C-alpha atoms as one frame of an Amber mdcrd trajectory, in Angstrom:
protein
 116.936  83.770 104.204 115.104  86.780 102.326 112.312  88.717 103.621 109.141
  88.144 101.975 107.352  90.884 100.141 103.978  91.166  98.380 103.310  93.121
  95.591 100.070  94.512  95.094  99.478  96.423  91.875  96.722  95.953  89.074
  99.292  97.727  86.679 101.903  95.161  85.242 104.192  97.149  84.323 104.951
  98.693  88.070 104.587  95.391  89.515 107.421  94.229  86.997 109.753  97.448
  87.921 108.984  96.757  91.782 109.859  92.850  91.545 113.323  94.225  89.778
 114.138  97.076  92.415 113.203  94.280  94.689 114.325  90.613  94.125 118.033
  91.342  95.340 116.847  91.690  98.548 113.328  90.138  98.898 111.451  86.609
  98.221 108.718  88.156  95.884 105.029  87.918  95.568 102.933  89.748  93.295
  99.120  90.330  92.739  96.793  92.208  90.636  93.998  92.820  93.436  93.385
  93.259  96.970  91.198  90.472  97.208  93.969  88.458  96.142  96.496  90.197
  97.920  94.443  88.825 101.332  93.964  85.107 100.566  97.981  85.259  99.460
  99.142  87.083 102.487  96.781  84.643 104.878  99.004  81.901 104.060 102.408
  83.122 102.763 102.621  85.681 105.995 104.589  88.163 103.982 107.066  90.769
 106.361 106.340  93.730 103.568 103.531  94.554 101.422 103.844  97.395  98.675
 100.209  98.084  97.964  98.575 100.611  95.114  96.269 102.986  96.168  94.122
 103.130  93.358  92.907  99.668  91.827  90.320  98.051  90.181  87.760  96.482
  92.864  88.836  96.437  96.621  90.811  99.964  96.649  94.496  99.979  98.686
  92.617 101.621 101.679  90.432  98.971 102.472  93.093  96.083 101.236  95.289
  97.766 104.189  92.750  97.766 106.535  91.919  93.913 105.939  95.511  93.201
 105.608  96.385  94.298 108.921  93.225  92.937 110.655  94.684  89.482 109.481
  97.558  89.168 111.311  96.611  89.615 115.716 100.518  89.628 116.113 103.392
  90.604 113.926 101.587  92.455 111.256 103.421  93.238 108.237 104.749  96.691
 107.166 102.364  97.734 104.760 103.278 100.845 102.342 100.781 102.462 100.093
 101.728 103.812  97.057 100.226 106.328  95.130 100.224 109.551  92.406  97.933
 111.296  95.377  99.620 113.481  97.682  96.018 115.125  99.057  95.717 115.593
 102.671  92.057 113.333 102.705  94.161 110.392 100.690  97.567 110.890 103.511
  94.982 110.414 106.374  92.832 107.342 105.191  96.308 105.677 104.484  97.306
 105.778 108.030  93.914 106.082 109.482  93.872 102.135 107.351  97.127 101.093
 109.278  99.546 101.856 106.878 102.882 102.115 108.071 104.315 104.183 104.819
 103.421 106.323 102.662 105.275 106.690  98.897 104.208 109.298  95.996 105.209
 108.301  92.422 107.400 108.877  90.782 109.533 106.467  93.285 112.770 106.819
  94.201 114.401 103.734  94.412 117.074 104.466  97.185 114.508 106.098  98.924
 112.356 103.070  98.451 115.118 100.634  99.369 115.935 102.695 102.612 112.844
 102.786 103.912 111.997  99.078 103.354 115.119  98.299 104.926 114.321 100.228
 108.010 110.906  99.464 108.450 112.035  95.666 108.066 114.720  96.084 110.825
 111.967  98.226 112.953 109.572  95.406 112.883 111.630  92.649 113.839 113.070
  94.862 117.191 109.046  95.108 117.736 108.806  91.336 117.788 111.930  90.796
 119.433 111.091  93.325 122.514 107.626  91.576 122.506 109.045  87.987 122.635
 111.431  89.168 125.535 108.559  90.618 127.187 106.765  87.176 127.412 109.563
  85.429 128.489 109.156  83.821 132.110 111.897  84.444 134.831 111.742  81.094
 136.370 114.432  80.143 138.434 116.194  77.865 141.427 117.774  80.279 143.685
 117.796  84.014 144.040 120.875  84.598 142.273 119.761  82.796 138.926 116.784
  85.270 139.330 119.106  88.326 139.523 121.217  87.094 136.761 118.201  86.634
 134.408 116.238  89.731 135.381 119.574  91.628 134.782 119.824  90.244 131.640
 116.881  90.908 130.523 117.140  94.486 131.628 120.366  94.904 129.300 118.227
  93.073 126.123 115.411  95.600 126.874 118.177  98.487 126.913 119.323  96.720
 123.286 116.202  96.738 122.154 115.136 100.152 122.944 118.215 101.997 122.056
 118.332 100.067 118.397 114.413 101.005 117.909 115.715 104.717 118.335 118.249
 104.736 116.284 116.039 102.998 113.560 112.867 105.563 113.910 115.363 108.241
 113.439 117.048 107.311 110.609 113.790 106.409 108.944 112.758 109.648 110.471
 116.148 111.302 107.965 115.080 109.410 105.269 111.324 110.650 105.217 112.105
 114.684 105.761 115.480 114.389 103.792 117.020 116.525 106.648 120.442 116.176
 107.582 121.440 114.100 110.448 123.167 116.782 112.010 119.773 118.665 111.884
 118.481 115.680 114.247 120.908 115.414 116.481 121.207 119.092 117.134 117.503
 118.679 118.102 117.985 115.650 120.322 120.850 117.830 122.314 118.762 120.908
 122.447 115.638 119.503 123.975 117.928 117.296 126.152 120.175 120.758 127.686
 116.971 122.060 128.141 115.008 119.586 129.534 118.280 119.315 132.087 118.299
 123.376 132.916 114.652 122.667 133.307 115.395 119.520 136.241 117.144 122.259
 138.218 113.457 124.078 138.870 111.394 123.020 141.893 108.443 123.078 139.495
 109.912 120.439 137.705 112.451 118.735 139.549 110.129 115.551 139.956 108.910
 115.670 136.348 112.312 115.818 135.667 114.228 112.818 136.226 116.585 110.206
 134.346 113.886 108.713 132.410 112.549 111.453 131.413 116.154 112.694 130.163
 116.584 109.337 128.442 112.976 109.620 126.291 113.005 112.733 125.380 116.981
 112.508 123.925 115.355 109.389 122.073 112.202 110.462 121.106 113.114 114.458
 120.393 114.317 113.458 116.270 111.133 112.102 115.771 109.169 115.465 115.953
 108.529 115.648 112.361 107.955 111.546 111.701 104.782 112.450 110.085 106.649
 114.867 107.118 106.380 111.137 105.249 103.214 112.156 103.133 104.128 115.943
 102.454 104.891 116.836  98.995 108.766 117.951  98.189 106.722 120.897  96.529
 105.591 121.949  99.665 107.800 120.690 102.157 110.703 122.472  99.967 108.604
 125.455  98.745 110.835 128.466  98.834 107.827 130.777  99.140 105.012 131.258
 100.959 102.766 128.295 101.149  98.926 128.872  99.947  95.911 127.837 102.615
  95.531 124.384 101.017  98.824 123.779 100.796  99.240 124.877 104.798  96.631
 122.404 105.783  98.267 119.528 104.501 102.199 120.456 105.859 100.172 120.892
 109.197  98.519 116.888 108.753 102.021 116.091 109.527 101.519 116.190 113.110
  98.371 114.182 112.675  99.817 111.899 110.801 103.484 111.222 112.790 101.742
 110.519 115.919  99.253 107.921 114.671 102.085 106.116 113.055 104.230 106.130
 116.211 101.070 105.630 119.190 100.718 102.296 117.043 103.912 101.765 117.083
 103.679 102.344 120.761 100.268  99.797 121.142 102.471  96.747 120.091 106.015
  96.856 120.981 107.357  96.722 124.520 109.944  99.664 124.193 109.749 101.713
 127.099 108.217 105.067 127.373 110.275 106.798 124.713 107.616 105.756 122.190
 104.773 107.515 124.132 106.413 110.816 124.469 106.843 110.607 120.516 103.274
 110.612 120.377 103.505 113.812 122.483 105.813 115.550 120.480 105.066 114.808
 117.494 101.452 115.853 117.840 101.930 118.624 119.959 105.224 120.546 118.910
 103.841 123.337 116.703 101.144 123.755 119.621 101.586 127.270 121.099 101.679
 128.674 124.482  98.740 131.431 123.468  96.672 128.706 121.633  97.621 129.978
 118.198  99.550 126.579 117.586  97.959 123.478 116.306  96.260 120.919 115.522
  94.429 121.037 118.442  94.847 124.858 119.358  95.618 123.695 123.251  97.154
 126.158 125.752  99.609 126.432 128.406 100.537 123.842 130.537  97.837 121.851
 128.330 100.702 121.397 126.118 103.031 118.383 127.284 106.035 118.992 128.693
 108.137 117.602 126.098 106.341 118.903 123.569 106.885 122.397 124.618 110.992
 121.951 124.967 111.074 120.353 121.767 109.092 123.484 120.201 111.611 125.674
 121.597 114.454 123.518 120.158 113.322 123.070 116.812 112.531 126.642 116.315
 115.973 127.974 117.092 117.587 124.850 115.026 115.328 125.857 112.184 116.374
 129.640 112.553 120.025 128.917 113.061 120.088 126.652 109.778 120.492 127.522
 105.960 116.438 127.025 104.572 115.313 127.381 100.901 113.947 130.585 101.660
 116.404 132.115 104.064 119.959 132.200 105.346 120.773 131.097 108.721 120.544
 133.862 111.660 123.064 134.234 114.001 123.127 132.737 117.553 121.788 135.957
 119.786 118.914 136.932 117.225 117.655 133.275 117.729 117.946 133.234 121.389
 116.059 136.897 121.586 113.637 135.484 118.908 112.523 132.735 121.672 112.420
 134.887 124.624 110.604 137.446 123.095 107.912 134.858 122.406 108.270 133.504
 125.739 104.328 133.608 126.884 103.000 133.775 123.399 104.152 131.204 120.862
 106.960 129.351 123.783 106.479 128.400 127.385 107.908 131.332 129.098 110.025
 129.136 131.361 111.717 127.034 128.736 112.086 130.303 126.610 113.961 131.697
 130.002 115.866 128.443 130.410 117.637 128.632 126.575 119.096 131.989 127.834
 120.491 130.758 130.900 122.426 127.796 128.819 122.864 129.595 125.859 127.097
 128.706 125.875 125.820 125.403 125.504 123.418 125.753 122.740 126.158 127.511
 120.251 128.703 124.751 121.222 126.162 122.244 120.489 125.368 124.167 117.025
 129.161 123.904 115.942 129.647 120.839 116.952 127.104 119.453 114.343 127.587
 121.739 111.565 125.724 121.232 108.715 127.304 118.811 105.948 125.011 120.641
 103.390 122.065 122.712 103.866 118.323 120.386 104.162 116.092 121.627 101.300
 116.480 118.766  98.822 119.016 117.816  95.856 121.144 120.337  94.236 122.067
 120.732  90.979 125.483 118.993  91.857 123.644 116.296  93.573 123.876 112.510
  92.253 120.481 111.996  90.299 118.478 109.011  91.893 117.105 106.491  89.771
 113.055 106.887  89.474 110.519 104.461  88.873 107.668 105.485  86.800 104.812
 107.287  87.701 102.042 106.049  85.734
């Protein structure tokens, strides 16, 4: 049975283009205004809504807010679509409850990939809520124990599946190689294990923390959905307005993940992902963003990922620089312990540096992130008008 998708756009040409792309995978309804979309969604209950930001009458922000309010449980995934990449438009979109933001001109492959992932995630969240609500009535202790074991196995399976889907979604949004995200999580896990050997962190970092940081760390840049490619892949220095847009990814990512965490029973990795997404650009001395917090006020998970992320960035090719050698990258982290990085985290990196080098060798980049090259296959584009 096909999933239900609602297209909301006052441009008939765009509705036709979107329907042509989506019709093989979705049962489609299309309307020209937010007002009509609200009435139809209440009766038809679509699973995914593609909503244009700029429309006559009710705009996409208000329509998104009202559509989300229609559904007490199991709301549709809402994609806001716009040619705008202004920071305030992105912020309003996610404050209105949007699950994703697609900038025109749309890439067909990206649209399909991200819609499939959102659909899978939506169904996993619904499944997790259903599992959490099941009773455990049983006739004897053995039966109750078996049910509890089955429920725990189901919960672990759902969590692993959700983490995989979210990581894939992060990869599709950021156009990073999978190896980049795999290295981040391996670096973060190795640092956390090293920290757990210290008395200061022995109680805080146990098996649950280690499992959570492994699942959550690839989601550190989840909010880059709305950062334009011209900014993300700019080989030069960003202007102040461009940098302000880039910094929004911390707040946007935390907002999206927090909304998921509030409606899903997916264990503790999503709340940790919220911490990491919001705070991995904070600095030990308070000069980071978005809030400028200092020292131990920065969540430990974010302090770990901050060091792992910078080390990975230094040792990877980027549009504006070649990859550094491992030793200078390690020294960079160590020298900035106490200013940029937690000094204890920086010291721990030096103690497990051999493992960092092994991880890097294991996950060599298949290609350097930074957008498509001239030899890359061209993606079909949907018009930006």
